[in-house]
N, C-alpha and C positions, 0 to 999 in steps of 0.2 A: 201259069202252067209250064211245067218241065217234063220233059220227056229224057228215060233212061233207061237203061236195060239192067237187069239184075244178074248176079254171079253166074246165072246158068245162060244169058243171053237174051232173056225174053223180054220183050218191051213193056213199059208202064209208064202211065203220064200220071204226074202228080199233080194235084189241084187243090182248090178249095172248095168247102160247101159252106153254107150257111144254115143253121138253124133259126126258125122264125121263133119270136115270143117276146115276154116282156123284158128279159134282162138282155141288154145289150153286150154286157161285159163276156168276152170271151165265144160269140154267138158262131164266130168262123173256125172250121177245122180241116185237120188235115184229111185230105182221101188219095186213093192211089187208084186209077183204073187200068185194067189190061189193054193191050192193044196188041194185033194181030193174032197168033195162036190161043193169045190170052184174054181177047176180046171177051167183055161181059163181066167180066171178073172184077168188081169194086170191093174194094176194103177200106175201112175207114180208121184211122186211131184219134178218137174225139178227147185225149188227154192234151193233145199238140192243140193248143187253140190259140187263137189272136182275135182284139176289139175290133178289127177295121180290115177289110178286103184289101185296102192298102198294104197294109202290114204284112198282111200273110203273103199277098204278090210278092213284095219285097225280099221276105224270108226265102220263100220259094226260090227266087231268082238267086239268091246268094249261096243256097246250100249246095255242098258238094255232091257229087255224087255217091261216095262213101256214107254220107249223112243218109241221103235219099234212100241207098241200099238198106241202110240200118234201121230205118223207121220203116219200109216195108216189109223186112222179116217181123219187125214187132208187131206190126199189124196183122199179117199173116198168122202169126204164131198164135195171137189173140184170138183171131177168129176161127182157127183150127180148133182150142180147147173149147172156145164156146157153141161150137157145134157138137162137142164131145159129150157135153153135159145136158 
């Protein structure tokens, strides 16, 4: 889990979600939850996947804030396009 702020200063928490199923390859994916004024907002970026929670947590721990903000922008953009369809 990583806490960070977007370019507008809103607080977010990057975490990992697990999909249940028979296929263990890539079952963990990137999720960002809003905090504070943003609370209750959740976006997923399901094409960012890991095979284990250990690998996912290690990757999140080493991501720069620039990379976290970039992935958040991507997830928000996709969520907005999906809602418009």
